[in-house]
C-alpha positions in Angstrom: 6.2 17.2 20.6 3.9 15.2 22.9 0.3 16.3 22.8 -1.3 15.9 26.1 -4.9 15.8 25.0 -6.0 14.3 21.7 -8.7 12.1 23.0 -12.4 12.5 22.9 -13.7 11.0 26.1 -16.3 8.3 26.1 -19.5 8.2 28.1 -18.8 7.4 31.7 -20.1 3.8 31.3 -17.5 2.6 29.0 -14.1 2.9 27.3 -13.0 1.2 24.1 -10.4 -1.5 24.3 -8.7 -4.2 22.4 -9.3 -5.2 18.8 -10.5 -8.8 19.4 -13.3 -10.3 17.4 -15.1 -12.1 20.3 -18.7 -12.7 21.1 -20.4 -13.2 24.4 -19.8 -16.5 26.1 -20.7 -18.2 29.4 -18.8 -17.0 32.4 -15.6 -18.8 33.2 -15.4 -20.2 29.7 -13.0 -18.9 27.0 -14.9 -16.3 24.9 -15.8 -17.8 21.5 -13.8 -15.9 18.9 -14.1 -15.6 15.2 -11.4 -17.3 13.2 -8.9 -15.2 11.3 -6.4 -16.6 8.8 -2.8 -15.8 9.6 -2.5 -13.1 7.0 -1.2 -10.3 9.1 2.1 -10.4 7.1 0.2 -9.4 4.0 -1.4 -6.3 5.7 0.5 -3.1 5.3 -0.3 -0.6 8.0 -1.3 2.9 6.8 1.2 5.6 7.1 0.1 8.4 9.5 0.2 12.0 8.2 3.2 13.1 10.2 5.3 10.3 8.7 4.4 11.0 5.1 6.7 12.8 2.7 5.6 16.3 1.8 5.0 15.3 -1.8 2.1 17.7 -2.4 2.0 21.5 -2.9 -0.6 24.2 -3.0 -0.7 28.0 -3.1 -0.7 29.5 0.3 -4.0 31.3 -0.5 -5.7 28.0 -1.2 -4.4 26.4 2.0 -5.6 29.4 4.0 -9.0 29.1 2.3 -9.2 25.4 3.4 -8.2 26.5 7.0 -10.9 29.1 7.1 -13.5 26.6 5.9 -12.4 24.0 8.4 -12.4 26.6 11.3 -15.9 27.8 10.4 -17.2 24.2 10.2 -15.7 23.4 13.6 -17.1 26.6 15.2 -20.6 25.8 14.0 -21.1 22.2 15.2 -22.6 22.9 18.6 -25.4 25.0 17.0 -26.4 22.2 14.7 -26.2 19.4 17.4 -29.5 17.7 18.2 -28.1 15.5 21.0 -26.5 17.7 23.6 -25.0 14.8 25.7 -23.1 13.5 22.7 -22.4 16.8 20.8 -19.1 17.8 19.4 -17.0 20.4 21.3 -16.0 23.2 19.1 -13.1 24.1 21.4 -11.7 20.6 21.1 -12.2 20.6 17.3 -10.3 23.8 16.9 -7.4 22.3 18.9 -7.6 19.2 16.7 -7.5 21.4 13.6 -4.3 22.9 14.9 -2.8 19.4 15.3 -4.0 18.4 11.8 -2.2 21.4 10.4 0.9 20.5 12.2 0.8 16.9 11.0 0.0 17.7 7.4 1.9 20.8 6.7 4.9 20.5 9.0 7.5 23.3 9.2 5.3 25.7 7.2 2.3 25.5 9.4 2.7 28.9 11.2 2.1 30.7 7.9 -1.4 29.2 7.7 -2.7 30.7 10.9 -0.6 33.9 11.2 -2.7 36.6 9.5 -1.2 39.9 11.0 1.4 40.3 8.2 1.3 40.6 4.5 1.9 37.4 2.6 2.4 36.1 -0.9 -0.8 34.2 -1.8 0.9 32.4 -4.6 3.7 31.1 -2.4 3.8 27.3 -2.6 3.2 25.3 0.6 4.5 21.8 0.9 1.8 19.3 2.1 1.9 15.7 3.3 -1.6 15.3 1.9 -3.4 16.9 -1.0 -5.9 19.7 -0.3 -8.6 17.5 -1.6 -7.7 14.9 1.0 -7.6 17.5 3.8 -11.1 18.7 2.9 -12.3 15.1 3.0 -10.5 14.2 6.3 -12.1 17.2 8.1 -15.5 16.4 6.7 -15.1 12.9 8.0 -14.2 14.2 11.5 -17.2 16.6 11.6 -19.9 14.9 9.6 -19.1 11.2 10.2 -17.6 11.7 13.7 -14.5 9.7 12.7 -12.1 9.8 15.6 -9.3 12.3 15.2 -6.7 9.6 15.9 -7.9 7.8 12.8 -8.0 11.0 10.8 -4.3 11.7 11.4 -3.3 8.0 11.9 -1.7 8.3 15.3 -2.2 8.7 19.0 0.1 10.4 21.5 0.3 8.1 24.5 2.8 8.5 27.4 6.0 9.5 25.6 5.1 7.5 22.5 3.5 8.5 19.2 1.7 5.3 18.1 0.3 4.5 14.6 -3.4 3.6 14.8 -6.1 3.0 12.2 -9.5 1.5 11.8 -9.6 -2.0 13.2 -7.3 -1.2 16.0 -8.5 0.4 19.3 -7.2 3.8 20.2 -5.2 3.5 23.5 -6.6 5.6 26.4 -4.9 7.7 28.9 -6.0 5.6 31.9 -4.3 2.6 30.5 -1.0 4.3 30.9 -1.3 3.5 34.6 -0.7 -0.2 33.8 2.8 0.7 32.7 3.3 2.7 35.9 2.3 -0.3 37.9 4.7 -2.5 36.1 7.5 0.0 36.6 6.8 0.1 40.3 7.0 -3.8 40.6 10.2 -3.9 38.6 11.8 -1.3 40.8 11.0 -3.4 43.9 12.2 -6.7 42.5 14.8 -7.0 39.7 13.5 -10.5 39.0 10.6 -8.9 37.1 13.0 -7.0 34.9 14.7 -10.1 33.4 11.7 -12.3 33.0 9.0 -12.8 30.3 5.9 -10.6 30.3 2.7 -11.0 28.2 0.3 -8.3 27.0 -2.9 -10.0 25.9 -4.9 -8.1 23.3 -2.1 -5.7 22.5 -4.0 -3.7 19.8 -1.6 -0.9 18.8 1.1 -2.4 21.0 0.9 0.5 23.5 1.2 -1.4 26.7 3.8 -3.9 25.4 6.0 -1.0 24.1 5.6 0.9 27.4 6.7 -2.2 29.4 9.6 -2.9 27.1 10.9 0.6 27.7 10.7 -0.2 31.4 12.5 -3.5 31.1 15.3 -2.3 28.8 17.3 -5.0 27.1 17.0 -7.4 30.1 13.4 -8.7 29.7 11.1 -10.0 27.1 7.5 -9.1 26.2 5.1 -11.2 24.1 2.2 -9.2 22.7 -0.8 -11.2 21.4 -3.9 -10.2 19.5 -6.5 -12.1 17.5 -6.9 -9.4 14.8 -4.5 -9.5 11.8 -4.8 -5.7 11.5 -3.8 -5.2 15.1 -0.9 -7.5 14.7 0.4 -5.6 11.7 0.0 -2.2 13.4 1.5 -3.4 16.6 4.5 -4.9 14.7 4.9 -1.6 12.9 5.0 0.3 16.1 7.4 -2.1 17.7 9.7 -1.7 14.7 9.4 2.1 14.8 10.8 2.1 18.3 13.4 -0.5 17.5 12.2 -3.0 20.1 12.1 -6.1 17.9 14.7 -7.6 20.2 12.5 -7.2 23.3 8.9 -7.6 22.0 7.6 -10.5 20.0 4.2 -10.0 18.4 2.1 -13.2 18.1 -1.3 -13.6 16.4 -3.9 -15.7 18.3 -6.7 -15.6 20.8 -5.7 -14.9 24.4 -3.4 -17.6 25.8 -3.3 -19.8 22.7 -0.1 -18.3 21.4 1.6 -18.8 24.8 1.2 -22.5 25.4 4.9 -23.2 25.9 5.1 -20.5 28.6 2.6 -22.1 31.0 3.8 -21.4 34.6 6.7 -19.3 33.3 5.4 -15.7 33.0 6.7 -13.2 35.5 4.0 -10.7 34.5 0.7 -10.6 32.7 -1.3 -7.5 31.7 -4.4 -6.9 29.6 -6.9 -4.3 28.7 -9.7 -6.6 27.4 -13.3 -6.0 26.1 -15.3 -5.2 29.3 -18.3 -3.2 28.2 -21.7 -4.8 28.9 -23.5 -5.7 25.7 -26.5 -3.5 26.5 -24.2 -0.5 27.0 -22.8 -0.7 23.5 -25.6 1.4 21.8 -25.0 4.3 24.2 -21.4 4.7 23.4 -20.1 8.0 22.0 -20.5 8.3 18.3 -16.7 8.3 17.6 -16.6 4.9 19.4 -19.8 3.2 18.4 -19.6 4.1 14.7 -15.9 3.6 14.1 -14.1 1.5 16.7 -14.5 -2.3 16.4 -17.7 -3.3 18.2 -16.5 -6.8 18.8 -13.5 -5.3 20.6 -15.7 -3.5 23.1 -18.3 -6.1 23.9 -17.5 -8.0 27.1 -20.8 -10.0 27.2 -23.9 -9.6 29.3 -22.1 -8.0 32.3 -18.9 -7.2 30.5 -16.8 -9.9 32.4 -16.5 -12.7 29.9 -13.0 -12.0 28.9 -12.0 -10.8 32.4 -12.9 -14.1 34.0 -11.1 -16.0 31.3 -8.0 -13.9 32.1 -8.3 -14.7 35.8 -8.4 -18.4 35.1 -5.5 -18.1 32.7 -3.4 -16.1 35.1 -3.5 -19.0 37.6 -2.0 -21.3 35.0 0.4 -19.0 33.1 2.1 -17.0 35.9 5.1 -18.4 37.8 5.1 -18.3 41.6 5.2 -14.7 42.6 4.2 -13.4 39.1 2.4 -10.2 38.8 -0.9 -9.4 37.0 -2.8 -6.2 36.2 -6.1 -6.1 34.4 -8.2 -3.1 33.4 -12.0 -3.2 34.0 -15.1 -1.0 33.5 -15.0 0.3 37.1 -15.9 -0.4 40.7 -18.5 -3.1 40.1 -16.4 -5.3 37.8 -13.3 -4.8 39.9 -15.0 -5.9 43.1 -16.5 -8.9 41.3 -13.1 -9.9 40.0 -11.5 -9.6 43.4 -14.2 -11.8 44.9 -13.8 -14.4 42.1 -10.0 -14.5 42.5 -10.1 -14.8 46.3 -13.0 -17.3 46.5 -13.4 -19.3 43.3 -9.7 -19.3 42.7 -8.8 -19.6 46.4 -5.1 -20.3 47.1 -4.1 -19.1 43.7 -3.3 -15.4 44.3 -2.1 -13.0 47.0 -2.4 -9.3 47.6 -5.3 -9.0 45.1 -6.5 -5.4 45.2 -8.3 -2.6 43.3 -6.3 0.3 41.9 -8.0 3.6 41.0 -7.6 5.5 37.7 -7.0 9.3 37.3 -10.6 10.0 38.2 -10.5 8.0 41.4 -12.6 5.1 39.9 -11.5 1.6 40.9 -10.4 0.7 37.3 -7.7 -2.0 37.7 -7.3 -5.3 39.5 -3.7 -6.3 40.4 -2.1 -9.1 42.4 0.5 -11.8 42.5 0.5 -15.6 41.9 1.1 -17.7 45.0 
């Protein structure tokens, strides 16, 4: 079952992105990135709740006791909030609690919430996590503001259920539009369906997997990320969807893993760090406390990585190749269009801004001349 809303929105100023470890750098220069050893193969991604075996058991009465406690805790959060603009929403929390029950209890979950009939309190309920862990997970969600996606270990995105964990950015609904744009381009020109695409800063592999499903077995997608954790998680998601023959996951910073493909890519997409450094402290608690800060920070004005992507697109794309980059909004998008049409004059055509679901100019797209 696809869950259409599992995401706690960010403050309007920002949205968390890729799991890069980059610091600010001068505009038009490659962002300086911390070095990681190539140890992603030694990292074992965590198993999300819904994929665990139901190896635990507890009396129904004890499970219902946990549910009552969790429900009361969720219902009381707004009363104890001291910062209204960043308070927890009890209605959303109760919805998340329902999803937590579904993921951790499975087929038996209706007996937890159905109270109108008599029940055997000693009946054993199979669980994918121990009761002790469920208590701890819900405390983390409420008291530590741990993102719900990290609590259950997955995010529902488009028609996918992607494994996510700390160290990997949670894919956002707006980013789904990049896949829609790619699908539109492929429908117009079959050449895009059989060529090589690149998703830079793949994180969980969301965009790469979405594009691969559009291309079918005809094309190829190379997904890159600097973070070994992201590489391991993306690789795991690719394997779960049996797309190893279409997607290749490579560890490295930006264009470095793609040197042999200069001038050969038919498509290039990215959802890079674009939040201005001064906006980082104002991010929602779920983001600022738990999602990788270095994955969010786009430098002084948020455009360090975006400008580097523009420069790289002029080198990496074949003639007529398509690009789509996500930005922080209207201001960054307009600046990128100006940069690509003036500073990179005679490199691109049909450079334009595309709006997100809220009507904000979130994406910049175009084609290589």
